[in-house]
C-alpha positions in Angstrom: 138.4 94.5 111.6 140.4 91.6 113.1 137.1 90.0 114.1 135.5 90.0 110.7 135.6 86.4 109.4 132.8 86.3 106.8 132.4 88.4 103.7 131.0 91.8 104.7 129.7 94.4 102.3 130.1 98.1 103.1 127.3 99.7 101.2 127.4 103.5 100.7 126.1 106.0 98.2 128.9 107.6 96.3 127.2 111.0 96.3 128.1 111.7 99.9 131.2 112.4 101.9 131.3 108.8 103.3 132.6 107.3 100.1 136.2 108.1 100.9 135.7 106.6 104.4 134.5 103.3 102.9 137.6 103.3 100.6 139.9 103.9 103.5 138.3 101.1 105.5 138.8 98.8 102.5 142.5 99.9 102.2 143.0 99.1 105.9 141.2 95.8 105.8 144.4 93.6 106.0 142.9 90.1 105.5 139.3 90.9 106.5 136.9 89.9 103.7 135.5 93.4 103.3 133.9 94.4 100.0 133.0 98.1 99.4 129.9 98.8 97.3 129.7 102.4 96.3 126.5 103.3 94.5 126.6 106.1 92.0 123.8 108.6 92.0 122.7 107.8 95.6 123.8 109.1 99.0 123.9 107.5 102.4 120.2 107.9 103.1 118.9 106.9 99.7 120.9 103.7 99.8 119.4 102.9 103.3 115.8 104.0 102.6 114.5 100.8 101.0 115.8 98.5 103.8 114.7 101.0 106.5 111.2 100.9 105.1 111.0 97.1 105.3 112.3 97.1 108.9 109.8 99.9 109.9 106.9 97.9 108.4 108.0 94.8 110.3 108.1 96.7 113.6 104.7 98.3 113.0 103.2 94.9 112.0 104.7 93.0 115.0 102.2 91.4 117.2 104.7 89.8 119.6 104.5 86.4 117.9 107.8 84.8 117.0 106.8 83.8 113.4 108.3 85.9 110.6 106.2 88.6 109.1 105.0 88.0 105.5 107.8 90.1 104.0 110.5 88.4 106.0 112.8 86.0 104.2 113.8 82.6 105.7 117.5 82.0 105.9 119.2 78.6 105.8 119.7 79.0 109.6 116.0 79.4 110.0 115.3 76.2 108.2 117.4 74.0 110.5 115.6 72.1 113.1 117.2 71.5 116.6 
């Protein structure tokens, strides 16, 4: 965790055994900007499912071009020109 310099969210469903692990990582964070996000009513897989679906769709739709897929979001870094 010594290498973490930017705010980092640890997202986990509270309904699975990983919740205490997230809390333990948060307790051991020292000065690392870690924020736990424990979602009530969801487990590890149901928290990840929506993002996993978006990534899977992007992989299936990939044609080898470097342009973002329609569902991709531009980041400030993407908008900078060299």
